[in-house]
N, C-alpha and C positions, 0 to 999 in steps of 0.2 A: 501395839498391834502385832499380831503373829502372822507371818507370811509362810505358807507351806510351799516350799520350792522343790519338794521331793520328786515331782514329775517333770521338772523343767531343767534341772541343773545337776551336774555330777559332783560339785565340790561342797554344796550346802543342801541340807534338808529343810532347815527353818531359819528365818530371820526374825528376830524379835526387835521391834523398833519402839523405843520409849523416850519420853521427855522427862528430864529431871528439873527440879526447881533450883538447884544450886550445886556447887562443886562438891560440898560435903556429902550431899545425897548421892551424887554419881560415884564418889569413892566408896561410900558405904555399900552401894549396890554391887560394885566390882568386888569388894572384899567378901561380902556374903556369898556371892556367886562362886568365887574362888574356893571358899571353904566347902561349899556343897559339892563342887566338882571334885575336889580332893577326897572328900568323904566317899564319893562313888568310885574312887580309884582312877580318876582322869587327870588331865593336865590342862591348864587354861593359859592362854596368852592374851595380851591386850595391846592395843595401839592407840595412838591419839593422846589427847591431853584434855582433861576436864576443864581446864582454864581456857582452852581453845574452843570449847563448845561441843566437842564430839569425841566419843570413845567407841572403839570397836573391840568387842570381846569375842574371842574364839573359845567357846565353852566346850569344844570337842563334840564328837559324835554328830557332826554336821549341823551344830547349832551356833549361830552367830548373833550376838546382841549388839545393837547400835543404840547408844545413849546420846541424846542431843540435849543441849541446854535450851531454855525457852527462846533465847535470842536466835539460836541456829535453826 
């Protein structure tokens, strides 16, 4: 799901909310996203723990990605 927050909020333009099937998939998504962000000259930060069921990725440029496990 993509939420456009550009008109509501000063710190974020978009939230991407996704469900992952397993820990490996979450890590693969974070790795691929990090490669893409670096390719575009940006910097990415992440918080949370895939084993805990939730990861937050700050992809820069006002884009935040929330990855949830099926259980969460």
